[in-house]
C-alpha positions in Angstrom: 94.8 59.8 112.1 96.0 62.2 109.4 98.4 65.1 109.8 98.7 67.6 106.9 100.5 71.0 106.8 99.2 73.5 104.2 101.0 76.7 103.0 99.9 79.6 100.8 101.7 82.7 99.7 99.9 83.3 96.3 98.7 86.7 97.4 99.6 89.5 99.9 98.5 87.1 102.6 101.0 84.6 104.1 99.3 81.7 105.7 99.8 78.2 107.1 97.3 75.7 108.5 97.5 72.3 110.1 95.1 69.3 110.2 95.7 66.9 113.0 93.4 64.0 113.6 90.4 66.1 112.6 91.4 69.2 114.5 92.4 72.3 112.6 94.6 75.3 113.4 95.8 78.2 111.2 97.9 81.3 111.1 97.5 84.1 108.6 99.1 87.6 108.3 98.8 90.2 105.6 102.4 90.6 104.7 103.1 92.0 101.2 106.7 91.4 100.1 107.5 89.7 103.4 106.7 86.1 102.6 110.3 85.0 102.6 110.8 86.3 106.1 107.5 85.1 107.5 106.7 81.7 106.1 109.2 79.4 107.7 108.8 81.0 111.2 105.0 80.5 110.9 105.6 76.9 110.0 107.8 76.4 113.0 105.2 78.2 115.2 102.2 76.0 114.1 104.2 72.8 114.5 105.6 73.7 117.9 102.2 74.9 119.1 100.9 71.4 118.2 103.9 69.6 119.7 104.8 68.2 116.3 108.0 67.7 114.3 108.3 67.8 110.5 108.6 64.0 110.4 105.3 63.6 112.1 103.4 64.9 109.1 101.7 62.7 106.5 101.9 65.3 103.7 102.4 68.9 102.9 99.9 70.9 100.8 100.4 74.2 99.0 98.5 76.7 97.0 99.8 76.0 93.5 98.4 79.1 91.9 97.5 81.0 90.0 98.6 84.0 91.8 101.7 86.2 92.4 104.7 84.7 90.5 107.1 85.6 93.3 104.7 84.3 96.0 104.2 81.0 94.2 107.9 80.4 93.8 108.6 81.2 97.5 105.8 78.8 98.6 106.9 76.0 96.4 110.6 76.4 97.3 109.7 76.1 101.0 107.4 73.1 100.4 109.9 71.3 98.4 112.6 71.9 101.0 110.4 70.6 103.8 109.2 67.6 101.8 112.7 66.6 100.7 113.9 66.9 104.3 111.2 64.6 105.7 110.5 62.5 102.6 106.9 63.6 102.5 104.3 63.6 99.7 103.0 66.9 98.4 99.5 67.9 97.5 98.9 70.8 95.0 95.7 72.8 95.4 94.2 75.5 93.1 94.2 78.9 94.8 91.1 79.9 92.9 89.2 76.8 94.2 90.4 77.5 97.7 89.0 81.0 97.4 85.6 79.5 96.8 85.8 77.5 100.0 87.1 80.6 101.8 84.2 82.7 100.5 81.7 80.1 101.8 83.4 79.9 105.1 83.9 83.6 105.7 80.6 84.9 104.3 78.3 81.9 105.0 77.4 81.6 101.3 74.7 79.2 100.2 76.6 76.2 98.7 74.1 76.0 95.9 75.2 79.3 94.5 77.8 79.2 91.7 81.0 81.3 92.4 83.1 83.1 89.8 86.5 83.9 91.3 88.9 86.6 89.9 92.3 87.6 91.0 94.2 90.5 89.7 97.0 89.2 87.4 98.4 92.6 86.7 99.2 93.8 83.1 95.4 94.5 82.8 94.5 90.8 83.1 92.7 88.6 85.6 93.1 85.0 86.7 89.6 83.5 87.0 87.5 80.4 87.3 83.8 79.4 87.6 82.9 76.8 90.3 79.7 75.0 91.3 78.4 72.7 94.0 79.4 71.9 97.5 82.8 70.5 96.3 83.5 73.6 94.3 83.8 71.7 91.0 85.2 73.7 88.1 82.7 74.6 85.4 85.5 75.9 83.1 89.3 75.5 83.2 91.2 78.1 85.1 92.3 80.9 82.8 94.0 84.2 82.4 92.4 86.9 80.2 91.5 90.5 80.0 88.7 91.8 82.2 86.7 92.3 79.0 86.9 88.6 78.2 85.6 87.7 81.7 82.8 90.3 81.2 81.9 88.5 78.0 81.8 85.2 79.8 79.5 86.6 82.4 77.3 88.1 79.7 77.0 84.7 78.1 75.8 83.0 81.3 72.1 82.0 81.0 71.4 83.3 84.4 73.4 85.3 86.9 70.8 85.4 89.7 72.5 82.5 91.5 76.1 83.6 90.9 78.4 85.1 93.5 81.5 86.9 92.3 84.6 86.8 94.6 88.1 88.1 94.7 90.1 91.3 94.2 90.2 90.9 90.4 86.6 92.3 90.2 87.9 95.9 90.8 88.3 96.5 87.0 85.7 98.8 85.5 84.7 96.3 82.9 83.5 94.0 85.7 81.4 96.4 87.7 78.0 96.3 85.9 76.7 92.7 86.5 73.4 91.9 88.2 74.8 89.0 90.3 73.6 87.6 93.6 76.5 89.2 95.5 80.0 90.5 95.1 82.9 90.2 97.6 86.3 91.6 96.6 88.0 91.1 100.0 88.3 87.2 99.8 91.9 86.0 99.4 93.5 82.5 99.2 94.2 81.1 102.6 96.0 78.0 103.8 93.1 76.8 105.9 91.0 76.5 102.7 93.9 74.9 100.8 93.9 72.4 103.7 90.3 71.5 103.3 90.8 70.7 99.6 94.1 68.9 100.4 92.3 66.6 102.9 90.0 65.4 100.1 92.9 64.9 97.7 94.8 62.9 100.3 91.8 60.6 101.0 91.5 60.1 97.2 95.2 59.3 96.9 95.8 62.4 94.8 99.3 63.6 95.7 102.8 63.6 94.2 106.5 64.0 95.1 108.4 67.1 95.9 110.4 67.0 92.6 107.2 66.7 90.5 105.5 69.6 92.2 105.1 72.7 90.1 103.3 76.1 90.4 100.5 77.0 88.0 101.2 80.4 86.4 98.6 80.3 83.6 100.2 83.3 81.9 103.3 81.2 81.0 101.1 78.5 79.5 99.2 81.0 77.5 102.4 82.6 76.2 103.8 79.1 75.3 100.7 78.3 73.3 101.0 81.6 71.4 104.7 80.9 70.6 103.8 77.4 69.5 101.1 78.7 67.1 103.6 81.2 65.7 106.2 78.5 65.0 103.6 76.3 63.3 102.2 79.0 61.1 
């Protein structure tokens, strides 16, 4: 009997989800710039609706990013506070990978089709990843790049007939000319899909402590590598 709470505020959507002994429930609201006000009341609502207290949970999961810098910090701050309060382990989940599951759930996609996910990273860049198989296994590491670089990656694929592109990052003009199986820009990260991935991680013993939990910004890591190369040159 496993009880996991999942949170995600990596995009305009603010969402929470709960797994309790195989049963799932979720709450989601489109709330740009309102995550701070919305998230904790939604946590309280989903717990009270299921007659649960924080200490009844086995773990808390969160969308670790990439995504909105502010949204990721808000989510992690709440997760760490809750986890510290109840001494709970924490499960970090890729928001891009969660979007793959969300696309398959919402759009009834064939699980055999590869999915390339892109989120708008602002500053004329996109966060993106390429996933395959039922478990949404990563084909390449998550990355942040210009839309042109993603376009080049797509051009280099041997075949795009079985590729679905997902996420709001595909709005850039450089990314509008591909002959792919289907394109769906409306898919966003949601806690219920974070929850599905978190359940697998929990069963595999893949979790950590609140103090070791971190967001994945991608852009920071890229900037750090650039600074490191400059210092070494």
